[in-house]
N, C-alpha and C positions, 0 to 999 in steps of 0.2 A: 504495499499499500504506499504511493507517494506520501511525504512528510504534510503536504498543504490539503490532503482531499479530507480532512475536516472541516473546513470551511472555505467560500468563495474568496476571489481575488479580492485586494483591497486598492481603489485606487486615489493618487493624490496629483494636485497641480498646484505648481508655485512658479510667479511671475512679480520682480521684484528688481527694482534699481539699487537698491542696497546690500551693500557687498557683507553687512554682518547677517541681515537676514537671511541672503546666500547661503551663508555657513550654516548656519544652523539649519536651513531645510535639509540641506546635502548630509551633514552631521548625525540629524534624525534616522535617516534611511540606510546611510552608507557609514561612512568616519568622519570623524572630526579630521579638519584639516586647515594648511594655512592656504590664503587663497591670493591673489594680487592679481590687479590691472596694470599691465606692463605698458600697454599704448591703446589709447581711444577710452578713456576713461569716461568721457562725455557720453558715448553710443553706448553704455553697460548696461546691459537688460539681461538678469539671468530667468530663463526658461525651463522648468522642470519639472517632466510627468514621471509618474512612479506606477508600479505596479507589483504590488506582495503578494509573489506566489512559494507562500512555504518557504523552500528551500535558498528562493531565488527573487532577489531584487531586481525587478527590471526598470529600464527607467530610459529616456532621451532627455538631453541637456544640449541649451547653448547657451552663449553669454555676449553676442553681439561685440566682443572686445579682444583684443590679445590679449591672454591669460599665464598664467604660470601659477601651478599649486602643488602642494606636496602632504604627505600624509604617514604615518609609521606603519608598522608590520599590523595587516589589519587581520590578517588570521585565516582568511578565506581565499576564494579564487574569486580572480575578476576579469571581464573581458570587453573591451571596449570596441565599439564597430562603429568608424565614421561614416558618415552617409553624406556630410560635406566640409569640405575643407578638410583639416587633419593638425596633427601634434605628435610630439615626441615624449617616449617614455624612457625614463631612467631607474632599473630597480638596483637597491645597494648602490655599489663601486662601479657599476657593468656600465657596458655601451649605450646609447642610444636606441631604442626602437622607434622605427620613426612606421607612424601607419599611413596608409595610401587607400584608394578608391575599391581596391582588389584584397586588403589583408586588414585583419584587426589584429589588436595586439592581447595577449593572453599573461595577465600581470601575476607574476610568484608572490605568494603569500609570505613567503619567508623573509623578506626584503621590504625596507623601506621605499615607497613611490615617490617620485619627482616626476611630475606631466610638465612640459616645459614647450615653448613654440607653438600655445595653441592660439591658433589663426583666429581672426575676428568673424571669419565665418564660418566658423566648425560648427557643427551640429552631427552629434553622437549619441550612439546608444550605448547604457551601461550597464552591465550585467552582474552584480555580484553573488558569488554561488558557495553556498555552506558549504565547507572544505569534507565534512564528515560524509555529507549526504551522497555528494558527487563520488566520492569514495566506495560508500555503500551501495549504488546504483550499479557502479564498475564491479564488484564483488558479486552482485546478483548477476549481471551480464556474465561473467565470465563464469559464472557455477562454481566458486572457491574463494578463499579468503586472498588476499593480497598479501606477496609475500615483502613488498614494501610500499609504499607509496608511492605513486606516479609522480614524474617530474613533467609539464608540460612544455611542449615546446614555445617561444615568444611570439609566434606568428599562428593566426589562423585564417587560411585562404577562404575568401567570400566571393569570391570571383564567380565560383560555378560549384556544381555538386554539393555534397552535405553542408559546407560550411555556407552557400548562398542559402538552401533551403532552411538550415537554422536562423540566420537572421533574417529570413522575411518571417520566422514563424516569432520571433521576437519582437518583430514591426507589428504583427498581429496584434499580439496583445497589448499593445499600445492604443491602438487604433478602437477596441474595446471600450477603452476609456470612456469614450462619446456614446457608448450604446447603452441605454437605459433599459435594466433589469435584463441585460444581454446573459450569454450563453456563459462567460467566466464568473458571475456571481452565484452560480450554481459549484456545490463544492465538489461535486463530481468530475464537473469537467477543467473545474482549475486544479484541482488532484492531476486528474490526467494529462492536464497540458504541462504542471510542473515533470512529473515522471519525463515524457516527450521531449522536453528542452534539457534534460539531465543526461538523458540517455544520447539525443542526438549530438551535442558537444563534446563526448567521450568519441561516437563518431565521426565528427567532423577536425577532431584538434589531433596535433602529435604527440605522442605519448607511448612508454613500451609496450604497452597493452593492446595499442589499437592494430597491430595485426593479427593477435589472437582473435578479436572482436569481428574481423573482416572476414575471418576462417571458418568455413563449414560447420555447426554445430556440434560436439560430439555425441556420440551414442549415448543412450540411458547408462546410468551408473548401475553397478551390479546391486542385487537387491539388499545383501551385506551390507553394503557400504549407506545406503540408502537407511535403513533402519538403524543405524548407530549415529546418523547425520539427524534423522529426525529426532532422535529421542535424546539427544544431547541436546538442541536447539529448542526442544519442548521443557528439557528440565536441566539446564546448564551447571545449576548447583548441587547436584547429587554428587556422592564421593566417587566418582568414577575411579576405577582400575582397568589395566589390559584386561586381565581375565574377566571381569565383568562387561568388558564393553566388546569381548569376542563370545561372550553369553547372548547378548542382546541380538548380535549378527548373526547368531546359530552355524557360527563356522570357527574352524579352528586360530587359534591365536596367529601362528603366522601365515595364513589365508587371508586373515581379516589385514593386517600391516601391510604384505603384497598388494590387497585391493586399493587399501588407503593411498598407496606410493604410486600406483598406477591413476587413478583418479581424481585423488585429492590433491597430491602432490606435498604429500606429509603425512606422519602417523598419526594414528586416531586420539593417543593421549595429547600431541601437539594440536589437533583439530579442536579434543577439548578445551584447552587452554588459550585459543584463539579464541573461541565462542565467547568463553568467561571475560575476555580482553574487551571484547565488542560491548559488554553488557557492564563493566567498570565504565568504560567511556559512556554509554549512555545513561546510567544511573548520576555519576559528576554532572553532565551536560541539564540533566533535569532537577537538581539539587540546589537550594538557596545558598550560598556562602555563607557560611556562620555554623549550618545546622549538621552538619555532616563531615568527615576529615576525610583526607586522602587514603589514611591508614586503614579507617573505619571500613571502607568501602573497599579496600584490597583484600583485607581478613575476610570480610563477608563473601569473597569470591574467591577464596581459596589460595591467595597468592599469599604465603607467609613470609618469605624473602624480597623485602622492599625495595632495598638497592637493585636486585634483580628485575623485581617488576616493573621500577621506576625505568630503567636501561629500555628494558622491551616494549614499555609506552611509549617512551620518545621515538624510538626507533620506528614503531609501528605506525602512530600519527602524526607524527613533526611537531610534537608539544610534550611538555611535561604534564604530568595530571593535574598538579597544582593549577598548570594553565586553563586547564579546561574546565576546573572547578571556577574558577576567577571568573569566566569569563559567562558562565550559565547565567 
């Protein structure tokens, strides 16, 4: 089920000539940022439209003046699709990435962002994507946990193929803002569009799992593997051991281990640990800071060695457990 399936899309529109009002509006839906008019201050008019779609925030923005802006490490993925004009993006200390009419830029969530040379005629789509939701959707498409978080290429080809289709779908969601009682106000439609945009981005962008997504789907997993995976997902807190999993699978331990290696890419017990790690993240993200501790949640899901748990968590999700809890 897509994250936004419980409610319809939420629409917002802001038009202002005030820099501070512009900064406040952007921060309300995206990030706190520094915003500076570099040329044409008398022509400055910020026009920002926003559609909240669960794990995605879709918007379009223009300023009518030349701009420069910067913000810290947002902890999310972000795609900017220029429909007119252009700008340059610097991530951390890396080289500038320039937008064109044929390519969007894909922001890396692990670095501070500086947007430079925003032209006065620039009009851009701007899509914020929850990192955990995108990674979970990738796991769903692959049918297995990720060995490591994906690293996305800096550009997205929007001139043709999947990239063009994805950009068109983003634009359509913004057009719905002017449709009274339109389809996106229906939770079931908003949820499906959210899922489609997540899946479409994974099929349109460059990342190490792209080839696997485009390959023919694998055959059905053996029944023994499916029985274990279903049991673990349904009751992840059970005190499983290898022999108990083999009993659930109704095969020998050696047979089960080989089947998991071939079909899942890890051992049965590693799969149990992976599912529990996902549940830890879900609980941390859903908790109010100050009401729980990382230690409590880790112990609850069977992670007794906190140092090892913290290292695995950071490698798996690209942030520490404490950072996840603070951002809840």
